[in-house]
N, C-alpha and C positions, 0 to 999 in steps of 0.2 A: 242595748242596758249596758253594755259594756261589760258583761259578766262572761267570763272565761269557762274554758272545756272544765277545770278541776274545782271553779268556786262552788260553794254550798250554799242552799238559801236555809237559811236559821228560821224560816217562817213560812205559812202555809201559803199555796202557790195561788190562792185567791185573795191574798194581802197584796199583790204587787203586779198580777197580773187581769187587767182588763179587756174585757169583749164589748165590741160595740154593740154588737147584737146580743140582747139579752137570752135570745131563744139559744144562741150558741153557747153563753155563760153557763146557763141551766146543765145542756147537754155535758158538758166538759166536767162541771162536777158532779154531775152524777155518775158521770164513766168513772171518775177516779174515787166516787164512794162506793160502787158496786164492783168493781173490776179491778182496780190495783191492791194489791196484797206483796208481803214477803214470799219470797219462793219458797219451795218445799222444803230445801233443806235445811231453813232457816226455823220454819216452825215445828218443822219436826224434832229438830235439837233442844227446841224452847218448850214441846211437850214433854220430850224426854227428861228435861232438867226439871220443870213440874211435877211430873209423875217422883223423881227422884226424892225431891222435897219433901212433898206429903208423905213419903215413906218415912223419911226421916224421921218426919214432926210426929209421925202416928208410932214410930219405934221410941222416941222419948217419951211419950204420952199417950198410954193406950186408951186415954179417955178422948182424946182427939180423932173420932171415928173418920173425920172427913183430912184430918191430915193439913189440917188450915196453916196456912204461914202468912207470914207478914214482910210487906215490902219496902226498901229504902232507898231514895236516887241522890245519891248527895252529889254536886257537881261541884268542882273547887278551882279549876283552871280553864276548861272549854278549848275551845280549836287553836286559839291562839296565845294561852295561857292569860287573859287578862280578865276573866270573868269575875274572878275576884275582886277585883281593882275597880272594874266598873259598875258591879252589884256587891256592894258589901255587905248591903241588908239583907242578901239571899245566902250569904255563909255567916256558918256558924260554927261552935267549937264542940266538942265530946258534949259536953254537958248539956248543950242545945240541942246536942241531937237526941240525947236521952230522955229532955222535956218533950221535945214534937211526939216521940214515938209513944210515950206515955199518955200525952193530951189526944193520940190518934187511935187509942186504947189497945196497943200492943199489948198483950199479956205477959205479966212475969215470967220468963224463961221460956215464952216461946219462940219460934225458927223466926229469924230476920234475914231474908235473904237482900246483899247490898249491892245494888251497882254501884260504881262510882270512879273517878280518874285521878283520887287522889290517892297517892304511893305511899305514904306514911299510914303505917296499918294503928297506928298510937290515936291516932283522930278518933278512932272508934273504942277506945280503950272503958269509955264509960258506959257505952252500950251494951260494949261484951262482957261487962260485969252482971249485968242482967238479963239477957239474953242469950241464946245460942244462934251467931250472927257467922251466916255463910255466904260468900263474896261471889258473885255468879260469874265474874271473869275467870275466875280460877276453876269453878267447876265447870265451865262450857269449854273451856280450855283441858279440859281431862285429868284436875285434880280433884280433890275429895271438899273442895270450897272452903272448908276451915282450919284446913291443915298448917297454914302461914299465922294463923291468929296467935295459937299459944295457949289462948283460953279455952275459948270456943271450941276446938278441936279436941281438949282435953276433957270436957266435961261432957260430952255426948258417948264418949265408951267406945268399946272394942266391935262394935256391930259391925265397921262400913273398914274395908278396907285402904288403905292410903291411895291407891288406882281407881277407887270407885269412880271413874270421870263420867261425863254425859254426853262427849263430844263424838264419841265412836256412833259407827252407822247401825251396831244391835243395840238388843236392852236385853246384855247380860242370860238370854236363852238359851247358850251354850254354857254355862256355869263358869265362863271365865268373867276376868276383869275388863270394865269396861273401859278403862285406862288403856289397855293393849293395843288399841286399835288408832289409836291418838298416837302413842309411838312410833307406830307405823306410817305416821304421816295421813293419816285417814281422817284424823279430826275436822270440826269445824272451819273454816276459812277463817281467820282471825278479824277480816276487816265485817263478817259477818256480826260476830260476838255483840256490838250493841245493840243491834237489831234484836236478837233473841233474849237479849234480856228485857229488852222492851215486852214483848210478848209476856215472858216469865211473869213479870211485874204487874201486869194487867190482869192476870190470876190470880193475885194474892188477897189474902181475905181484908186486909187496911193495907193503904198504900199511903206513903209521904214522899212527896219531891220536892224538887227546888224550884223556886220560882222564878221566871224570867229564862227558863230551860225550854226547847222545843222539844227535848227528850221528855222531860217529863211532862208536859202539854199532850203528846202524842199519847202516854201513857193512860192519860184520863179520857182522852178522847178512846181508848181503846175499853178501858173500863167502860163506858158508855156513861 
């Protein structure tokens, strides 16, 4: 096919792999379905992040007994920076994001965890005016997820320290800051962060993704 070792498949393997024997076709599809998964390091980091998100959600609203949160994937650039040009219909502005969140049933004042490659956080200003926005990449790297927002972090209050990160290997049982392990280099490998984000988003009460992206497509598959 001419594919190189560093190439990335942006489609399910069964969309471009053909087996002459239909039995082999079924066998490999079942193998992938039943046996292939993300490594424990990614799964455990996602679990810690989701538990922290639920704790935050409950802390902000004690009526939210399950700690439900919402998920949002916003892709703007893609691997080669051309996503917005190739799929303009799939890229929306700040007002469009807020409209999509409301249509998906995101409750006003609820916690929205965002996975995005958009570096300009002003793109989420409208969303931040009505929800508690948490950026998963920051959370998984060891920050508190909303400190960079300036708005969402202020509304949350003083219940969490700025170092209460998730990527550490423990979950605070020793009473220390979870971010401490990250500072010593014990955090989640940066290349694993998008995969952990997918697992967290799959656990959200409601999810809004981006059309034409394999990332959102896999989140929907995980959500069943």
